[in-house]
C-alpha positions in Angstrom: 160.2 297.7 151.3 156.8 298.1 153.0 155.3 296.4 156.0 153.2 293.4 154.9 151.5 292.5 158.2 153.7 289.4 158.7 155.5 290.7 161.8 158.8 291.4 160.0 160.6 294.6 161.0 160.7 296.5 157.8 162.9 299.6 157.8 161.4 302.6 156.1 159.9 306.0 156.9 156.3 307.0 157.3 156.8 309.5 154.4 156.3 306.5 152.1 152.6 306.1 151.7 150.4 303.0 151.6 151.9 301.0 154.6 149.1 298.8 156.0 148.7 297.1 159.3 145.8 294.6 159.4 144.1 293.6 162.6 140.8 292.1 163.7 137.9 294.0 162.2 140.0 296.8 160.7 143.2 297.7 158.8 145.1 301.0 159.2 146.9 302.5 156.2 149.6 304.9 157.2 150.1 308.0 155.0 152.3 311.0 155.3 149.6 313.2 156.9 146.9 310.9 158.0 145.8 307.3 158.9 143.1 305.8 156.7 141.1 303.3 158.8 139.1 300.7 156.8 136.6 298.6 158.8 135.6 295.1 157.8 132.0 294.1 157.1 132.1 290.6 158.4 129.4 289.2 160.6 131.6 289.3 163.7 132.7 292.9 163.1 131.0 295.4 165.5 128.0 297.0 163.8 129.4 300.5 164.5 132.5 299.6 162.5 130.4 298.3 159.6 128.4 301.5 159.7 131.6 303.7 159.6 133.0 301.9 156.6 136.2 303.8 156.5 137.5 307.0 158.1 140.5 309.2 157.3 142.1 310.6 160.4 144.5 313.5 159.9 147.6 313.3 162.1 146.7 316.8 163.4 143.7 315.2 165.0 145.8 312.8 167.1 147.9 313.6 170.2 149.3 310.1 171.1 149.4 306.4 170.3 149.8 303.5 172.6 150.6 299.8 172.3 149.4 297.5 175.1 148.9 293.7 175.6 145.5 292.5 174.7 143.5 289.4 175.4 144.2 285.9 174.2 147.4 286.5 172.3 146.8 289.9 170.9 148.2 293.4 171.3 146.2 296.7 171.0 147.4 299.7 169.0 145.3 302.7 170.1 145.4 306.2 168.7 144.5 309.0 171.1 142.4 311.7 169.4 142.6 315.3 170.7 139.5 316.4 172.6 137.1 318.1 170.2 138.7 316.7 167.0 136.1 314.0 166.2 132.4 314.6 166.3 131.7 310.9 166.8 133.7 310.8 170.0 132.3 314.1 171.1 128.8 312.7 170.8 129.7 309.5 172.5 131.1 311.4 175.5 133.1 308.5 176.8 130.3 305.9 176.6 131.7 303.6 173.9 132.9 300.2 175.1 136.5 299.1 174.2 135.2 296.7 171.5 133.4 299.6 169.7 136.3 302.1 170.0 137.0 303.1 166.4 140.6 304.2 167.3 141.5 300.8 168.8 143.2 298.2 166.5 143.5 294.6 167.9 146.4 292.9 166.3 147.6 289.2 166.5 150.6 288.8 168.8 152.8 287.7 165.9 152.4 291.2 164.4 153.4 292.9 167.7 156.9 293.9 166.4 155.3 295.5 163.3 152.7 297.3 165.4 155.4 298.6 167.8 157.3 299.9 164.8 154.4 301.8 163.5 153.7 303.2 166.9 157.3 304.4 167.2 157.1 305.9 163.7 153.8 307.8 164.4 154.8 309.3 167.8 157.2 312.0 166.5 154.7 313.0 163.8 152.0 313.8 166.3 153.0 317.4 167.0 149.6 318.8 168.1 148.0 318.3 171.5 145.2 319.6 173.6 141.6 320.5 172.6 141.0 321.2 168.9 139.3 324.4 167.9 137.3 322.6 165.2 136.4 319.1 164.0 139.3 317.6 162.1 137.7 314.2 161.4 134.6 314.1 159.3 131.4 312.8 160.8 130.2 309.4 159.5 128.2 309.7 156.2 125.3 307.6 157.5 122.8 306.8 158.6 120.7 309.9 158.6 117.7 308.3 160.1 116.8 305.7 162.6 113.9 304.3 164.6 113.8 305.1 168.3 111.4 303.4 170.7 108.9 306.2 170.6 109.4 307.6 167.1 111.5 308.0 164.0 114.4 310.5 163.8 115.7 311.9 160.5 118.2 314.6 159.5 118.5 316.3 156.2 121.5 318.5 157.0 119.4 321.5 157.8 116.9 320.3 160.4 116.3 317.3 162.7 112.8 315.8 162.5 111.0 313.6 165.1 107.9 311.7 164.0 106.2 310.0 166.9 105.1 306.3 167.0 101.6 305.6 168.3 102.9 302.5 170.0 105.7 304.0 172.0 105.3 307.8 172.4 104.1 309.3 175.6 100.9 311.4 175.8 103.0 314.5 176.2 104.8 313.9 172.9 101.5 313.1 171.1 100.0 316.3 172.4 103.1 318.3 171.2 102.9 316.7 167.8 105.7 315.7 165.4 108.8 318.0 165.8 111.3 319.7 163.5 114.4 321.5 164.8 116.5 323.8 162.6 120.2 323.4 163.1 120.5 327.1 163.6 118.2 326.8 166.7 120.2 324.1 168.4 123.2 324.4 170.7 124.1 320.8 171.4 123.2 317.1 171.5 122.9 314.7 174.4 123.4 311.1 173.4 122.9 308.4 176.1 124.0 304.9 174.9 121.2 302.4 174.2 123.5 299.8 175.8 122.6 301.4 179.2 119.1 301.7 180.6 117.0 304.6 179.4 119.2 305.6 176.5 118.1 308.6 174.4 119.0 311.4 171.9 118.1 314.8 173.2 118.4 318.0 171.2 119.4 321.1 173.2 118.1 324.5 172.3 120.7 327.1 171.5 119.1 329.7 173.7 119.3 327.3 176.7 122.9 326.2 176.1 124.5 325.1 179.4 121.2 324.6 181.2 120.6 321.1 182.5 117.4 319.4 181.0 114.6 319.3 183.5 112.0 317.3 181.5 112.3 313.4 181.6 113.4 312.0 178.2 110.1 310.2 177.6 108.1 313.4 178.1 110.4 315.8 176.2 109.4 316.5 172.6 113.0 317.3 171.9 114.1 313.8 172.8 113.7 310.3 171.3 114.0 307.3 173.6 116.0 304.1 172.9 115.4 300.6 174.1 114.3 297.1 173.2 116.4 297.2 170.0 115.5 300.7 169.0 118.1 303.4 168.5 121.2 301.0 168.4 124.7 302.5 168.7 125.6 302.0 165.1 122.5 304.0 164.0 122.0 306.7 166.7 125.6 307.6 167.4 126.6 308.5 163.8 123.3 310.4 163.6 124.2 312.4 166.7 127.7 313.0 165.3 126.3 314.4 162.0 124.1 316.8 163.9 127.1 318.0 166.0 129.1 318.5 162.9 126.3 320.6 161.4 126.0 322.7 164.5 129.8 323.4 164.5 129.6 324.4 160.9 126.8 326.9 161.7 128.9 328.4 164.4 126.9 327.1 167.3 128.5 326.0 170.6 127.8 322.4 169.6 128.9 321.1 173.0 127.4 317.6 173.9 126.3 317.2 177.4 128.8 315.2 179.4 127.8 311.7 180.7 129.4 312.6 184.0 127.7 313.9 187.2 123.9 314.0 187.1 121.0 315.6 189.0 120.4 313.4 192.1 116.7 313.5 191.5 117.3 312.1 188.0 119.5 309.4 189.3 116.8 308.4 191.9 114.2 308.3 189.2 116.3 306.1 187.0 117.0 303.7 189.9 113.3 303.6 190.7 112.6 302.6 187.1 115.4 300.1 187.1 113.8 298.5 190.2 110.5 298.2 188.3 112.2 296.4 185.5 114.0 294.1 188.0 110.7 293.2 189.7 109.1 292.5 186.4 111.8 290.0 185.6 113.2 292.1 182.6 116.5 292.7 184.4 118.6 290.0 186.1 119.9 290.4 189.7 123.5 290.9 188.3 122.3 293.5 185.8 120.3 295.3 188.4 123.3 295.4 190.9 125.8 296.5 188.2 123.6 299.3 186.8 122.5 300.6 190.2 126.2 300.9 191.2 126.9 302.6 187.9 124.1 305.1 188.5 125.2 305.8 192.0 128.8 306.5 190.8 127.4 309.3 188.6 126.4 311.3 191.8 
């Protein structure tokens, strides 16, 4: 007999396919070699989940699973992907908030026993660990275009195109003109979440792989800038993941820039800009203090 999501302990083995554990915003279907995650499309479902639709995650892409207490009478079942197995997480580089983590399933407390059972069944099946040598989870199918603050980005599978907006693009970008970047010429992607100040998507040239960018995002023709509702996570992150997947398929390094330590001069400039937003009343005292502390922690 299969698990029905009621919290009953139902003895069976994972080799029987089609077992489903339903949680808030998603349901996991356990199969012999993978977990199929179907995300809801309700108005309260995070937009990133709605954009993903569903994802099949091979067990070979996972190295662990945990079950921990959640908030307000819930438990959290979380799968732990291997580094380098999922282009979406590679592009995100640790910037996703818990509520937008596609590998996190929040389950009502009355289903805790069933969730624990599935976690126990999964663990011995996760025989791989450490960095994956290739992407094992497919990049999201869409979207392949989005509006940034200073332009429109599109990707046709062969090249990334930036078309500048006359209302937001800097003079430097206007002088450079609209841009096209062949996948074969790229070596990586830098995605900065729009949920932080000065988010952006920067394309890194293959011949400069490993070199830290020196041009500010708003002046760099290889970068589109987020903000004021432009470049939201559910649009720009799947886009970045698709580009990374294409880079890997072409044999490029395809290594996203880490969101870790930054150039002190860059941090100082971002704090200066943050101060301007604060003085203009666009950022509250609490937001200013929290973001400044976050930026200083990157040094």
